[in-house]
C-alpha positions in Angstrom: 37.2 64.1 -87.6 37.9 66.9 -85.0 33.7 66.9 -83.7 33.5 63.2 -83.6 36.9 62.8 -81.3 36.1 66.1 -78.9 32.2 63.9 -78.7 33.9 60.6 -77.9 36.0 62.5 -75.1 33.1 63.9 -73.1 31.6 60.6 -73.6 34.4 59.3 -72.0 34.7 61.9 -69.6 31.2 61.6 -68.6 31.5 57.7 -67.9 34.4 58.5 -66.2 32.4 61.1 -64.0 29.5 58.9 -63.9 32.0 55.5 -62.3 33.5 57.7 -59.7 29.5 59.1 -58.6 28.3 55.0 -58.3 32.0 54.1 -56.3 31.5 57.5 -54.0 28.2 57.0 -53.5 29.1 52.9 -53.2 31.6 53.7 -50.9 28.9 56.0 -49.2 27.1 53.1 -48.4 29.2 50.9 -47.6 30.1 53.0 -44.8 26.9 53.1 -44.0 26.3 49.9 -43.6 29.0 49.2 -41.5 27.9 52.1 -38.8 24.8 50.8 -38.5 26.0 46.8 -38.5 28.4 48.6 -35.4 25.8 50.1 -34.0 23.7 47.2 -34.0 25.8 44.6 -32.8 26.6 47.3 -29.7 23.1 46.8 -29.1 22.4 43.4 -29.1 25.4 43.2 -27.1 24.5 45.0 -24.4 21.3 43.7 -24.1 22.8 40.4 -24.1 24.5 41.7 -21.1 21.8 42.6 -19.5 19.5 40.1 -19.6 22.3 37.7 -18.6 22.9 40.4 -15.3 19.4 40.1 -15.2 19.4 36.1 -15.0 22.3 36.1 -13.3 20.5 38.3 -10.7 17.3 36.1 -10.4 18.3 31.8 -9.3 14.3 31.5 -10.1 15.2 32.5 -14.1 19.1 31.1 -14.1 17.6 27.8 -13.1 15.0 28.2 -15.6 17.6 28.4 -18.1 20.1 25.7 -17.1 17.0 23.9 -17.7 16.8 24.7 -20.5 19.8 23.7 -22.0 20.6 20.7 -20.3 17.0 19.9 -22.2 18.8 20.6 -25.1 21.8 19.2 -24.7 20.7 15.8 -23.8 17.8 16.6 -27.0 20.9 16.2 -28.4 23.1 13.6 -27.5 20.0 11.0 -27.5 19.2 11.9 -30.7 22.5 10.3 -32.2 22.5 7.5 -29.1 22.4 3.8 -29.5 18.8 1.7 -27.6 20.7 0.4 -25.3 23.0 3.9 -23.9 19.3 6.1 -24.7 17.7 3.2 -22.1 20.5 3.6 -19.9 20.6 7.5 -19.6 16.8 7.3 -18.7 17.2 5.1 -16.0 19.9 6.7 -14.8 20.5 8.5 -11.1 24.1 9.2 -10.0 22.4 10.3 -6.5 20.9 6.9 -5.8 23.4 5.4 -4.0 22.3 8.0 -1.2 19.6 5.8 -0.6 21.9 2.6 0.0 22.2 1.0 3.2 25.8 -0.3 2.9 29.3 0.7 4.8 32.7 -1.3 4.4 33.3 -4.0 6.8 36.9 -2.0 6.7 35.7 1.0 7.9 34.6 -0.9 10.8 36.2 -1.8 14.2 37.6 -4.9 14.7 35.2 -5.4 16.9 31.8 -4.2 14.4 33.5 -5.8 11.4 34.0 -9.1 12.5 30.7 -8.9 14.1 29.6 -8.6 10.6 31.1 -10.4 8.9 30.0 -13.6 10.8 26.7 -12.5 10.7 26.7 -12.1 6.9 27.7 -15.6 6.2 25.2 -16.7 8.8 22.2 -15.1 7.3 23.6 -15.2 3.6 23.7 -11.4 3.6 26.0 -9.6 1.7 28.6 -8.0 4.3 27.6 -4.1 3.2 24.3 -3.6 4.6 24.8 -6.0 7.8 27.7 -3.8 8.3 26.0 -0.7 8.4 23.8 -2.0 10.6 26.0 -3.3 12.6 27.5 -0.3 12.9 24.4 1.6 13.4 23.4 -1.3 16.5 26.8 -0.3 18.2 26.0 4.2 18.4 22.4 2.9 19.1 23.2 0.8 21.9 25.3 3.5 22.8 23.1 6.1 23.6 20.2 3.8 24.7 22.8 1.9 27.6 21.7 -1.5 25.2 23.7 -4.0 23.9 24.7 -4.1 20.5 24.3 -7.6 20.8 21.2 -7.4 21.9 20.1 -5.3 18.8 21.4 -7.3 16.4 19.9 -10.7 18.2 16.5 -9.9 18.1 16.7 -8.5 14.4 18.4 -12.0 14.1 15.0 -14.0 15.7 13.1 -11.4 14.7 13.3 -11.0 10.7 16.7 -12.7 10.2 17.9 -9.5 8.8 14.9 -8.9 6.3 14.2 -5.6 6.1 11.0 -6.2 4.2 9.5 -8.7 6.9 6.0 -8.5 7.7 4.2 -10.7 9.8 -0.1 -11.7 10.3 -0.9 -8.8 12.0 1.4 -5.9 11.3 4.3 -6.8 12.9 6.9 -4.8 10.6 10.7 -5.2 9.2 13.7 -6.3 10.7 12.6 -5.7 14.7 9.0 -6.7 13.7 8.0 -3.4 15.6 3.9 -2.7 15.3 4.2 0.5 12.9 -0.3 1.3 13.3 0.8 0.5 17.0 4.0 3.1 17.2 3.0 5.3 14.9 3.9 8.0 16.9 7.4 6.6 16.7 8.0 7.4 13.0 6.7 11.0 12.9 10.7 12.2 12.8 11.4 9.6 10.3 8.4 11.8 8.4 5.6 8.5 8.3 5.5 5.1 8.9 6.5 4.3 5.5 10.5 4.8 7.1 9.3 1.4 8.8 10.9 -0.1 6.2 14.0 2.3 6.3 16.3 -0.3 8.0 18.2 2.6 10.4 15.0 3.9 11.5 13.5 0.4 11.9 15.8 -0.3 14.2 15.8 3.0 16.1 12.3 3.0 16.6 12.4 -0.8 17.2 15.6 -0.2 20.0 12.9 2.5 21.7 10.1 0.5 21.6 12.8 -2.7 23.9 14.0 0.3 25.7 10.3 1.0 26.6 9.7 -2.5 27.3 12.8 -3.9 29.4 12.1 -0.3 31.7 8.4 -1.4 32.0 9.5 -4.9 33.1 12.4 -4.3 35.4 14.4 -6.1 33.8 16.0 -7.4 30.6 14.2 -11.6 30.2 10.7 -9.6 31.1 11.4 -6.7 28.7 12.0 -9.3 25.9 8.6 -11.6 27.2 6.9 -7.6 26.7 8.4 -7.3 22.8 7.0 -10.5 21.3 3.5 -9.5 23.8 4.2 -12.6 25.9 4.0 -10.5 29.0 0.7 -11.5 31.1 1.3 -15.5 29.6 2.6 -18.2 30.9 5.9 -18.5 29.0 7.2 -16.7 25.9 7.3 -19.7 24.2 11.4 -19.7 24.2 11.3 -16.4 22.4 13.3 -14.5 25.0 16.5 -17.4 25.9 17.0 -17.3 21.2 17.9 -14.2 21.4 19.8 -14.1 25.0 21.5 -17.7 22.8 21.8 -15.9 19.9 23.3 -13.1 21.6 25.7 -15.6 23.5 27.1 -16.2 20.1 27.6 -12.3 19.0 29.1 -11.7 22.0 31.6 -14.1 21.2 31.9 -12.7 18.5 33.0 -10.1 19.4 35.6 -10.7 21.8 37.1 -12.6 19.3 36.4 -16.4 20.0 35.8 -18.4 17.1 32.3 -18.8 16.3 31.0 -21.5 14.0 28.2 -19.4 11.3 26.6 -22.7 11.3 26.8 -23.3 15.6 22.8 -24.1 17.2 20.7 -22.1 19.3 21.1 -24.2 22.7 17.6 -23.0 24.0 17.0 -23.2 27.6 13.7 -23.7 29.0 10.9 -20.6 27.9 11.0 -18.2 31.0 8.2 -17.5 33.0 6.1 -14.7 33.2 6.4 -12.8 35.6 3.5 -13.3 38.6 1.2 -10.5 38.3 1.4 -8.6 35.8 1.8 -4.5 35.8 -2.2 -2.1 36.0 -1.4 -0.7 31.8 -1.4 -4.0 30.7 -4.7 -5.8 29.8 -5.6 -8.8 31.7 -4.6 -12.3 29.8 -6.9 -14.2 27.6 -8.8 -17.5 29.0 -6.9 -19.5 26.3 -3.0 -18.6 25.3 -2.9 -16.7 21.7 -0.2 -16.8 19.2 2.6 -15.0 19.2 1.7 -14.0 16.5 -1.7 -12.9 18.0 -0.3 -11.3 20.9 1.7 -8.5 19.9 -0.4 -6.3 19.5 -2.0 -6.4 22.4 1.2 -5.9 24.1 2.6 -3.5 22.6 -0.6 -1.0 22.2 -0.3 -1.6 26.1 3.5 0.1 25.6 1.8 2.7 23.4 -0.5 4.1 26.3 
């Protein structure tokens, strides 16, 4: 009996010793794993910080990371979006407003606002883009020493304020400038397609008008040059129409009540100069139409 008890005591002692050994081993392994984990996390953190500092120092890498993150976020948003929302997201362009040719009439002077609203009613166009053109006409007119109401009157007669207008012979835009003839003037604006930008067309048109007036020596004769009738017996009433519309605009600008439906009181056609400048081509045997004669006159100006 004593021997059995002794054997049991030894077995318990061996078991306790083995358990203690296992516990010590497990504790050591745990401490080792924890230490390795800490060191690994510290190493990963150090690598991330290093990569972040390196990326921030490289604009191209930073931009690529931003694009990738933005794409990931957009994909997640698209995955949750409804079809209508998804279409709106694809079509959205927050910077599109920078392309708009528009201004608030409230930002204009009283004189300019009156002219803009009158043109808007008369030609049935929105007041915001007309306000931008009126403001531009005042600024450009001051630099070019040309009455802004004359610039606006030419746009009215030439295109009725349609920035995409084109004649059969290639006169384009608000002021119906021959783009191919005056392509050199569009170089400063990025190329010939700028002819359909309303502000650019206005600026180029004013340059052409200024050259016409300077060459002809007077406003009326300059208008005949502009429309291509310098060498013809008359201009078909073009100059008279422009001046009549300018008279309406001047009246509005001065505070007079001019009805938007006011008719153009056109005086008889202005006769052409008795002698054309040498730089202009000789008159044709038969008087061409306004559309046909414009290219030759503007080409002569461009020389």
